[in-house]
C-alpha positions as a Markdown table, in Angstrom:
| # | Residue | x | y | z |
|---|---|---|---|---|
| 1 | Met | -173.5 | -74.7 | 3.1 |
| 2 | Thr | -171.2 | -73.0 | 0.6 |
| 3 | Ala | -168.3 | -75.2 | -0.5 |
| 4 | Ala | -164.9 | -74.1 | 0.6 |
| 5 | Ser | -162.8 | -72.6 | -2.2 |
| 6 | Ile | -159.3 | -73.9 | -2.7 |
| 7 | Leu | -156.5 | -72.4 | -4.9 |
| 8 | Ile | -154.1 | -74.9 | -6.3 |
| 9 | Ala | -150.5 | -73.7 | -7.0 |
| 10 | Glu | -148.7 | -76.6 | -8.7 |
| 11 | Asp | -146.3 | -76.5 | -11.6 |
| 12 | Glu | -146.6 | -80.2 | -12.6 |
| 13 | Gln | -149.7 | -80.3 | -14.9 |
| 14 | Ile | -150.6 | -84.0 | -14.3 |
| 15 | Val | -150.3 | -83.7 | -10.6 |
| 16 | Ala | -152.4 | -80.4 | -10.6 |
| 17 | Leu | -155.2 | -82.0 | -12.7 |
| 18 | Asp | -155.3 | -85.0 | -10.5 |
| 19 | Leu | -155.4 | -82.9 | -7.4 |
| 20 | Lys | -158.2 | -80.7 | -8.9 |
| 21 | Arg | -160.4 | -83.8 | -9.6 |
| 22 | Arg | -159.9 | -85.2 | -6.1 |
| 23 | Leu | -160.8 | -81.8 | -4.6 |
| 24 | Glu | -163.9 | -81.5 | -6.7 |
| 25 | Arg | -164.9 | -85.0 | -5.9 |
| 26 | Leu | -164.6 | -84.1 | -2.2 |
| 27 | Gly | -167.0 | -81.2 | -2.8 |
| 28 | Tyr | -164.6 | -78.2 | -2.8 |
| 29 | Ala | -164.7 | -75.3 | -5.3 |
| 30 | Val | -161.3 | -75.2 | -7.0 |
| 31 | Thr | -159.4 | -72.4 | -8.6 |
| 32 | Gly | -156.2 | -72.8 | -10.6 |
| 33 | Pro | -153.8 | -74.4 | -11.1 |
| 34 | Ala | -151.3 | -71.6 | -10.9 |
| 35 | Ile | -147.8 | -72.7 | -12.1 |
| 36 | Thr | -145.7 | -69.8 | -11.1 |
| 37 | Gly | -145.4 | -67.7 | -7.9 |
| 38 | Asp | -146.7 | -64.6 | -9.7 |
| 39 | Glu | -149.7 | -66.5 | -11.0 |
| 40 | Ala | -150.4 | -67.8 | -7.5 |
| 41 | Ile | -150.2 | -64.3 | -6.0 |
| 42 | Gly | -152.5 | -62.9 | -8.7 |
| 43 | Ala | -155.1 | -65.7 | -8.3 |
| 44 | Ala | -155.1 | -65.4 | -4.6 |
| 45 | Phe | -155.9 | -61.7 | -4.6 |
| 46 | Glu | -158.4 | -62.1 | -7.4 |
| 47 | His | -160.4 | -65.0 | -6.0 |
| 48 | His | -159.8 | -64.8 | -2.2 |
| 49 | Pro | -159.8 | -68.6 | -1.6 |
| 50 | Asp | -160.5 | -70.2 | 1.7 |
| 51 | Leu | -157.3 | -72.2 | 1.5 |
| 52 | Ile | -154.3 | -72.5 | -0.7 |
| 53 | Leu | -152.5 | -75.8 | -1.6 |
| 54 | Met | -149.1 | -74.5 | -2.5 |
| 55 | Asp | -146.3 | -76.6 | -4.0 |
| 56 | Ile | -142.9 | -75.4 | -2.6 |
| 57 | Arg | -141.3 | -75.7 | -6.0 |
| 58 | Leu | -142.9 | -73.6 | -8.7 |
| 59 | Arg | -141.7 | -72.5 | -12.1 |
| 60 | Gly | -139.9 | -69.2 | -12.4 |
| 61 | Glu | -137.7 | -67.3 | -10.0 |
| 62 | Met | -140.2 | -67.2 | -7.1 |
| 63 | Asp | -140.9 | -70.5 | -5.2 |
| 64 | Gly | -144.0 | -71.4 | -3.3 |
| 65 | Val | -142.6 | -70.3 | 0.1 |
| 66 | Arg | -141.9 | -66.8 | -1.2 |
| 67 | Ala | -145.2 | -66.6 | -3.0 |
| 68 | Ala | -147.1 | -67.6 | 0.2 |
| 69 | Glu | -145.2 | -65.0 | 2.2 |
| 70 | Lys | -146.3 | -62.2 | -0.2 |
| 71 | Ile | -149.9 | -63.5 | -0.2 |
| 72 | Arg | -150.1 | -63.5 | 3.6 |
| 73 | Glu | -148.7 | -60.0 | 3.7 |
| 74 | Gly | -151.9 | -58.8 | 2.1 |
| 75 | Met | -154.5 | -61.3 | 3.2 |
| 76 | Asp | -155.3 | -63.8 | 5.9 |
| 77 | Val | -155.6 | -67.2 | 4.1 |
| 78 | Pro | -154.2 | -70.5 | 5.4 |
| 79 | Val | -151.6 | -72.2 | 3.2 |
| 80 | Val | -150.8 | -75.9 | 3.1 |
| 81 | Phe | -147.5 | -76.7 | 1.4 |
| 82 | Leu | -147.1 | -79.6 | -1.0 |
| 83 | Thr | -143.7 | -81.2 | -1.4 |
| 84 | Ala | -142.1 | -84.4 | -2.7 |
| 85 | His | -139.2 | -83.9 | -0.3 |
| 86 | Ser | -139.1 | -83.9 | 3.5 |
| 87 | Gly | -135.9 | -81.8 | 3.7 |
| 88 | Thr | -135.8 | -79.6 | 6.8 |
| 89 | Ala | -134.5 | -76.5 | 5.1 |
| 90 | Asn | -137.6 | -75.9 | 3.0 |
| 91 | Leu | -139.9 | -77.0 | 5.8 |
| 92 | Glu | -138.3 | -74.5 | 8.2 |
| 93 | Arg | -138.8 | -71.7 | 5.6 |
| 94 | Ala | -142.4 | -72.7 | 5.1 |
| 95 | Lys | -143.1 | -72.7 | 8.9 |
| 96 | Ala | -141.5 | -69.3 | 9.2 |
| 97 | Val | -144.2 | -67.7 | 6.9 |
| 98 | Gly | -147.0 | -69.2 | 8.9 |
| 99 | Ser | -147.8 | -72.5 | 7.2 |
| 100 | Tyr | -150.9 | -74.3 | 8.4 |
| 101 | Gly | -149.6 | -77.7 | 7.4 |
| 102 | Phe | -147.7 | -79.9 | 4.9 |
| 103 | Leu | -148.6 | -82.8 | 2.6 |
| 104 | Ile | -145.8 | -85.0 | 1.4 |
| 105 | Lys | -146.4 | -86.3 | -2.2 |
| 106 | Pro | -147.8 | -88.8 | -2.9 |
| 107 | Phe | -150.7 | -88.5 | -0.4 |
| 108 | Gln | -153.9 | -90.4 | -0.1 |
| 109 | Glu | -157.3 | -88.7 | -0.7 |
| 110 | Arg | -158.4 | -89.3 | 2.9 |
| 111 | Glu | -155.2 | -87.6 | 4.1 |
| 112 | Leu | -155.9 | -84.7 | 1.8 |
| 113 | Tyr | -159.4 | -84.3 | 3.0 |
| 114 | Thr | -158.5 | -84.6 | 6.7 |
| 115 | Thr | -155.7 | -82.1 | 6.4 |
| 116 | Ile | -157.9 | -79.6 | 4.6 |
| 117 | Glu | -160.8 | -79.9 | 7.1 |
| 118 | Val | -158.5 | -79.6 | 10.1 |
| 119 | Val | -156.8 | -76.5 | 8.6 |
| 120 | Leu | -160.1 | -74.8 | 7.7 |
| 121 | Ala | -161.4 | -75.5 | 11.2 |
| 122 | Arg | -158.2 | -74.3 | 12.8 |
| 123 | His | -158.1 | -71.1 | 10.7 |
| 124 | Gln | -161.8 | -70.4 | 11.5 |
| 125 | Arg | -160.9 | -70.8 | 15.2 |
| 126 | Asp | -157.8 | -68.6 | 14.9 |
| 127 | Thr | -159.9 | -65.9 | 13.1 |
| 128 | Gln | -162.5 | -65.9 | 15.8 |
| 129 | Ile | -159.9 | -65.7 | 18.5 |
| 130 | Ala | -158.1 | -62.9 | 16.7 |
| 131 | Ala | -161.4 | -61.0 | 16.4 |
| 132 | Leu | -162.2 | -61.6 | 20.0 |
| 133 | Asn | -158.7 | -60.4 | 21.0 |
| 134 | Arg | -159.2 | -57.3 | 18.9 |
| 135 | Thr | -162.5 | -56.7 | 20.6 |
| 136 | Leu | -161.0 | -57.3 | 24.1 |
| 137 | Glu | -158.0 | -55.1 | 23.3 |
| 138 | Ser | -160.3 | -52.3 | 22.0 |
| 139 | Glu | -162.5 | -52.6 | 25.2 |
| 140 | Val | -159.4 | -52.6 | 27.4 |
| 141 | Arg | -158.1 | -49.4 | 25.5 |
| 142 | Arg | -161.6 | -47.9 | 25.8 |
| 143 | Arg | -161.7 | -48.6 | 29.5 |
| 144 | Glu | -158.1 | -47.4 | 30.1 |
| 145 | Leu | -159.0 | -44.1 | 28.3 |
| 146 | Ala | -162.2 | -43.8 | 30.2 |
| 147 | Glu | -160.4 | -44.5 | 33.5 |
| 148 | Lys | -157.7 | -42.0 | 32.5 |
| 149 | Ala | -160.3 | -39.4 | 31.6 |
| 150 | Leu | -162.1 | -40.1 | 34.9 |
| 151 | Asn | -158.9 | -39.7 | 36.9 |
| 152 | Ile | -158.2 | -36.5 | 35.1 |
| 153 | Arg | -161.7 | -35.3 | 35.8 |
| 154 | Asn | -161.5 | -36.3 | 39.4 |
| 155 | Ser | -158.2 | -34.5 | 39.8 |
| 156 | Glu | -159.7 | -31.4 | 38.2 |
| 157 | Leu | -162.7 | -31.6 | 40.4 |
| 158 | Glu | -160.5 | -32.0 | 43.5 |
| 159 | His | -158.4 | -29.0 | 42.4 |
| 160 | Arg | -161.5 | -27.1 | 41.6 |
| 161 | Asn | -163.1 | -27.9 | 45.0 |
| 162 | Ala | -159.9 | -26.8 | 46.7 |
| 163 | Glu | -160.0 | -23.6 | 44.8 |
| 164 | Leu | -163.7 | -23.1 | 45.7 |
| 165 | Asp | -163.0 | -23.9 | 49.3 |
| 166 | Ala | -160.3 | -21.3 | 49.4 |
| 167 | Phe | -162.4 | -18.8 | 47.5 |
| 168 | Ser | -165.4 | -19.4 | 49.7 |
| 169 | Tyr | -163.3 | -18.7 | 52.8 |
| 170 | Met | -161.9 | -15.6 | 51.1 |
| 171 | Val | -165.3 | -14.2 | 50.1 |
| 172 | Ala | -166.8 | -15.1 | 53.5 |
| 173 | His | -163.9 | -13.4 | 55.2 |
| 174 | Asp | -164.4 | -10.3 | 53.1 |
| 175 | Leu | -168.2 | -10.2 | 53.6 |
| 176 | Lys | -167.9 | -10.8 | 57.3 |
| 177 | Gly | -165.4 | -8.0 | 57.6 |
| 178 | Leu | -167.8 | -5.7 | 55.7 |
| 179 | Leu | -170.7 | -6.8 | 57.8 |
| 180 | Asn | -168.7 | -6.2 | 61.0 |
| 181 | Thr | -168.0 | -2.7 | 59.7 |
| 182 | Val | -171.7 | -2.0 | 59.0 |
| 183 | Thr | -172.7 | -3.6 | 62.4 |
| 184 | Gly | -170.1 | -1.7 | 64.4 |
| 185 | Tyr | -170.8 | 1.7 | 62.9 |
| 186 | Thr | -174.6 | 1.3 | 63.0 |
| 187 | Glu | -174.3 | 0.4 | 66.7 |
| 188 | Ile | -172.3 | 3.5 | 67.3 |
| 189 | Leu | -174.9 | 5.5 | 65.5 |
| 190 | Ser | -177.7 | 3.8 | 67.4 |
| 191 | Asp | -176.0 | 4.3 | 70.8 |
| 192 | Asp | -174.4 | 7.7 | 70.5 |
| 193 | Leu | -176.4 | 9.5 | 67.8 |
| 194 | Pro | -177.7 | 12.2 | 70.2 |
| 195 | Thr | -174.2 | 13.2 | 71.3 |
| 196 | Leu | -172.4 | 12.9 | 67.9 |
| 197 | Lys | -171.4 | 15.9 | 66.0 |
| 198 | Met | -172.8 | 16.2 | 62.5 |
| 199 | Glu | -169.3 | 15.7 | 61.0 |
| 200 | Ser | -168.8 | 12.4 | 62.9 |
| 201 | Thr | -172.3 | 11.2 | 62.0 |
| 202 | Leu | -171.7 | 11.9 | 58.3 |
| 203 | Asp | -168.4 | 10.1 | 58.4 |
| 204 | Leu | -169.9 | 7.0 | 60.0 |
| 205 | Val | -172.8 | 7.0 | 57.6 |
| 206 | Gly | -170.3 | 7.3 | 54.7 |
| 207 | Arg | -168.3 | 4.3 | 56.0 |
| 208 | Val | -171.5 | 2.2 | 56.2 |
| 209 | His | -172.4 | 3.2 | 52.7 |
| 210 | Arg | -169.1 | 2.3 | 51.3 |
| 211 | Ala | -169.1 | -1.1 | 53.0 |
| 212 | Ala | -172.6 | -1.7 | 51.6 |
| 213 | Ile | -171.4 | -0.8 | 48.1 |
| 214 | Arg | -168.5 | -3.3 | 48.5 |
| 215 | Met | -170.9 | -6.1 | 49.6 |
| 216 | Asp | -173.2 | -5.3 | 46.7 |
| 217 | Arg | -170.2 | -5.4 | 44.3 |
| 218 | Ile | -169.1 | -8.8 | 45.6 |
| 219 | Leu | -172.6 | -10.2 | 45.2 |
| 220 | Gly | -172.9 | -8.7 | 41.7 |
| 221 | Glu | -169.6 | -10.4 | 40.7 |
| 222 | Leu | -170.9 | -13.8 | 42.0 |
| 223 | Leu | -174.1 | -13.4 | 40.0 |
| 224 | Leu | -172.2 | -12.4 | 36.9 |
| 225 | Leu | -169.8 | -15.4 | 37.2 |
| 226 | Ala | -172.8 | -17.7 | 37.5 |
| 227 | Gly | -174.5 | -16.1 | 34.5 |
| 228 | Val | -171.4 | -16.3 | 32.3 |
| 229 | Ser | -171.3 | -20.1 | 32.9 |
| 230 | Lys | -175.0 | -20.7 | 32.2 |
| 231 | Gln | -176.7 | -17.8 | 30.4 |
| 232 | Ser | -177.3 | -18.0 | 26.6 |
| 233 | Val | -176.4 | -14.8 | 24.8 |
| 234 | Ser | -176.5 | -13.6 | 21.2 |
| 235 | Val | -173.1 | -12.8 | 19.6 |
| 236 | Glu | -173.0 | -9.7 | 17.4 |
| 237 | Ala | -170.7 | -7.0 | 16.1 |
| 238 | Leu | -169.6 | -4.8 | 19.0 |
| 239 | Asn | -169.6 | -1.0 | 19.3 |
| 240 | Met | -166.4 | -1.1 | 21.2 |
| 241 | Asp | -166.1 | 2.6 | 21.6 |
| 242 | Glu | -169.4 | 2.8 | 23.5 |
| 243 | Ile | -168.5 | -0.3 | 25.6 |
| 244 | Val | -165.2 | 1.2 | 26.7 |
| 245 | Val | -166.8 | 4.6 | 27.5 |
| 246 | Asn | -169.4 | 2.9 | 29.7 |
| 247 | Ala | -166.7 | 1.0 | 31.5 |
| 248 | Leu | -164.7 | 4.2 | 32.0 |
| 249 | Tyr | -167.8 | 6.0 | 33.4 |
| 250 | Arg | -168.2 | 3.3 | 36.1 |
| 251 | Ile | -164.7 | 4.0 | 37.4 |
| 252 | Glu | -164.8 | 7.8 | 37.1 |
| 253 | Asp | -164.5 | 8.3 | 40.8 |
| 254 | Glu | -161.5 | 6.0 | 41.1 |
| 255 | Met | -159.8 | 7.7 | 38.1 |
| 256 | Arg | -160.3 | 11.1 | 39.6 |
| 257 | Gln | -159.0 | 10.1 | 43.0 |
| 258 | Ala | -155.9 | 8.4 | 41.5 |
| 259 | Glu | -155.4 | 11.3 | 38.9 |
| 260 | Ala | -155.3 | 8.6 | 36.2 |
| 261 | Thr | -155.1 | 9.4 | 32.5 |
| 262 | Val | -156.4 | 7.3 | 29.7 |
| 263 | Lys | -155.3 | 7.3 | 26.0 |
| 264 | Leu | -157.8 | 5.8 | 23.6 |
| 265 | Pro | -157.5 | 4.9 | 19.9 |
| 266 | Glu | -159.2 | 7.0 | 17.3 |
| 267 | Gln | -161.1 | 4.0 | 16.0 |
| 268 | Trp | -161.8 | 0.4 | 17.2 |
| 269 | Pro | -161.9 | -2.6 | 14.8 |
| 270 | Leu | -165.1 | -4.6 | 14.7 |
| 271 | Ala | -165.2 | -7.7 | 16.8 |
| 272 | Leu | -167.8 | -10.3 | 17.8 |
| 273 | Gly | -169.2 | -10.7 | 21.3 |
| 274 | Tyr | -171.9 | -9.7 | 23.8 |
| 275 | Gly | -171.7 | -6.0 | 24.8 |
| 276 | Pro | -172.7 | -6.2 | 28.5 |
| 277 | Trp | -170.1 | -8.9 | 29.2 |
| 278 | Leu | -167.4 | -7.2 | 27.3 |
| 279 | Glu | -168.0 | -4.1 | 29.4 |
| 280 | Glu | -167.2 | -6.2 | 32.4 |
| 281 | Val | -164.0 | -7.3 | 30.8 |
| 282 | Trp | -162.9 | -3.7 | 30.2 |
| 283 | Tyr | -164.1 | -2.7 | 33.6 |
| 284 | Asn | -162.0 | -5.3 | 35.4 |
| 285 | Tyr | -158.9 | -4.6 | 33.3 |
| 286 | Leu | -159.2 | -0.9 | 33.9 |
| 287 | Val | -159.8 | -1.2 | 37.6 |
| 288 | Asn | -156.6 | -3.3 | 37.9 |
| 289 | Ala | -154.6 | -0.9 | 35.8 |
| 290 | Ile | -155.6 | 2.0 | 38.1 |
| 291 | Arg | -155.1 | 0.1 | 41.3 |
| 292 | Tyr | -151.7 | -1.3 | 40.4 |
| 293 | Gly | -150.6 | 1.3 | 37.9 |
| 294 | Gly | -148.0 | 4.0 | 38.4 |
| 295 | Lys | -148.4 | 7.1 | 40.6 |
| 296 | Pro | -150.4 | 8.6 | 38.9 |
| 297 | Pro | -151.6 | 5.8 | 36.6 |
| 298 | Ala | -151.2 | 6.4 | 32.9 |
| 299 | Leu | -153.2 | 4.0 | 30.8 |
| 300 | Glu | -153.4 | 3.3 | 27.1 |
| 301 | Leu | -156.0 | 1.2 | 25.4 |
| 302 | Gly | -155.8 | -0.2 | 21.9 |
| 303 | Ala | -156.4 | -3.1 | 19.5 |
| 304 | Thr | -154.2 | -5.1 | 17.1 |
| 305 | Glu | -155.6 | -7.2 | 14.3 |
| 306 | Leu | -154.0 | -10.7 | 14.1 |
| 307 | Pro | -153.5 | -12.8 | 11.0 |
| 308 | Asp | -155.6 | -15.7 | 12.3 |
| 309 | Gly | -158.8 | -13.6 | 12.1 |
| 310 | Met | -158.7 | -12.6 | 15.7 |
| 311 | Ile | -158.4 | -9.1 | 17.3 |
| 312 | Arg | -156.2 | -8.5 | 20.3 |
| 313 | Phe | -157.5 | -5.8 | 22.6 |
| 314 | Trp | -155.2 | -4.5 | 25.3 |
| 315 | Val | -154.7 | -2.2 | 28.3 |
| 316 | Arg | -151.2 | -1.0 | 29.1 |
| 317 | Asp | -150.2 | 0.6 | 32.4 |
| 318 | Asn | -147.1 | 2.2 | 33.9 |
| 319 | Gly | -147.1 | 0.2 | 37.0 |
| 320 | Ala | -144.4 | -1.8 | 38.7 |
| 321 | Gly | -144.8 | -4.8 | 36.5 |
| 322 | Leu | -145.2 | -8.4 | 37.3 |
| 323 | Thr | -142.8 | -11.3 | 37.9 |
| 324 | Ala | -143.1 | -14.4 | 35.9 |
| 325 | Ala | -144.5 | -16.3 | 38.9 |
| 326 | Asp | -147.3 | -13.7 | 39.4 |
| 327 | Gln | -148.1 | -13.8 | 35.7 |
| 328 | Ala | -148.5 | -17.5 | 35.8 |
| 329 | Met | -151.1 | -17.2 | 38.6 |
| 330 | Leu | -153.1 | -14.2 | 37.4 |
| 331 | Phe | -155.8 | -16.0 | 35.5 |
| 332 | Thr | -156.0 | -19.0 | 37.9 |
| 333 | Pro | -159.6 | -19.1 | 39.0 |
| 334 | Phe | -160.3 | -17.2 | 42.3 |
| 335 | Thr | -156.6 | -16.2 | 42.8 |
| 336 | Arg | -155.8 | -12.9 | 44.4 |
| 337 | Leu | -152.1 | -11.9 | 44.3 |
| 338 | Asp | -150.5 | -10.9 | 47.6 |
| 339 | Arg | -149.9 | -7.2 | 47.1 |
| 340 | Ala | -149.8 | -4.6 | 49.8 |
| 341 | Ser | -152.5 | -2.6 | 48.0 |
| 342 | Ala | -154.6 | -5.6 | 46.9 |
| 343 | Arg | -158.3 | -5.2 | 47.2 |
| 344 | Gly | -161.1 | -7.4 | 45.9 |
| 345 | Thr | -162.1 | -11.0 | 45.9 |
| 346 | Gly | -160.0 | -12.3 | 43.0 |
| 347 | Leu | -163.1 | -12.7 | 41.0 |
| 348 | Gly | -162.3 | -10.0 | 38.4 |
| 349 | Leu | -159.8 | -11.9 | 36.2 |
| 350 | Thr | -161.7 | -15.1 | 36.7 |
| 351 | Ile | -164.8 | -13.4 | 35.2 |
| 352 | Val | -162.7 | -12.0 | 32.4 |
| 353 | Lys | -161.3 | -15.5 | 31.5 |
| 354 | Arg | -164.8 | -17.1 | 31.7 |
| 355 | Ile | -166.3 | -14.4 | 29.4 |
| 356 | Ile | -163.5 | -14.6 | 26.8 |
| 357 | Asp | -163.6 | -18.4 | 26.9 |
| 358 | Arg | -167.3 | -18.3 | 26.0 |
| 359 | Phe | -166.4 | -16.4 | 22.8 |
| 360 | Gly | -163.4 | -18.7 | 21.8 |
| 361 | Gly | -160.8 | -16.1 | 22.6 |
| 362 | Asp | -157.7 | -15.9 | 24.8 |
| 363 | Val | -156.6 | -13.8 | 27.7 |
| 364 | Gly | -153.1 | -13.0 | 29.0 |
| 365 | Val | -150.6 | -10.5 | 30.2 |
| 366 | Gln | -147.2 | -9.3 | 29.1 |
| 367 | Ser | -145.1 | -7.7 | 31.8 |
| 368 | Ala | -141.7 | -7.5 | 33.5 |
| 369 | Pro | -140.7 | -6.0 | 36.8 |
| 370 | Gly | -140.3 | -2.2 | 36.4 |
| 371 | Ala | -141.7 | -2.2 | 32.9 |
| 372 | Gly | -145.5 | -2.0 | 33.4 |
| 373 | Ser | -148.0 | -4.5 | 32.2 |
| 374 | Glu | -150.2 | -5.1 | 29.1 |
| 375 | Phe | -153.3 | -7.1 | 29.8 |
| 376 | Tyr | -155.0 | -8.4 | 26.7 |
| 377 | Phe | -157.9 | -10.5 | 25.4 |
| 378 | Thr | -158.8 | -11.7 | 21.9 |
| 379 | Leu | -162.1 | -11.8 | 20.0 |
| 380 | Ala | -163.0 | -13.0 | 16.5 |
| 381 | Arg | -163.1 | -10.2 | 13.9 |
| 382 | Ala | -166.6 | -9.2 | 12.6 |
| 383 | Glu | -167.2 | -8.5 | 9.0 |
| 384 | Pro | -168.0 | -4.8 | 8.3 |
């Protein structure tokens, strides 16, 4: 077993040498003596003793109590004070800095040995307890954080489940309504086809066809939403002009019926993403702008380069605008605003947000009642 190391801080040379001989005879490794407070501090930080025997009175302006205080500010070492006086003032000061004990001069060798061994054992126990407390505190903090994270996750899941329940009901309601439409009109065709005029027959067939298209669109949106969450895609520089043209082509009929106009920029900046998904983003923004735009809708598309390396793409409309409450709900998953002309499942903006989240971008809207709306999304800039 390695001998315990002891630092002596004692300004009386004869006393210090006698103390050193006693300690060495008892089997300890001795450092010192230091005769001033500054020497004691320097020796402590240089040698890192297991225990310090510190005379309360030392040479110089700094006494042993002050020196012990400075030492214990920087390291955990037990200090036993030596004093020839039993006055309460110095003893109280010494206790205040965390003294492990006192030896009143003159003291017997057995008393010296017993005090040192008791202090070393006590300090070892205190160190172990402190380490155990730190471990327990760390574990408690870890468990508290884990419990907090679990509670947050459970709350999110409960909220998500509530959203999914509401969404499931909404989609089921929409699909059931469309299926009732198909069933009802096909029954009419089945029962009355021989007596129906061609014009009526074509009208019923058209209604069935439109209902089937709506059901196909709902199922396509559901599949796209699932794919965005799980599918792995390659990110590349986008041909935004081609992507926007493809999205506009898909809503050509709606644009013609609404007599909508669209203003495009002469050139698009290069951004990173996945083309087929970005087409869905533009498609959903454009559909909303036509449905909720002015009469007739006047749309403008554009892009703004941001100083943080992102590009903000946007669609502006001349519609009635949105209240602050509506804006706060827009990108909430599976939310459909209560508008008189509202159509759809509420999946569109959910899909937009999921897609842009996958590419580290942001989505949002700027609007005010009577001032139209600007829906935007951001993507990272691509190097030319």
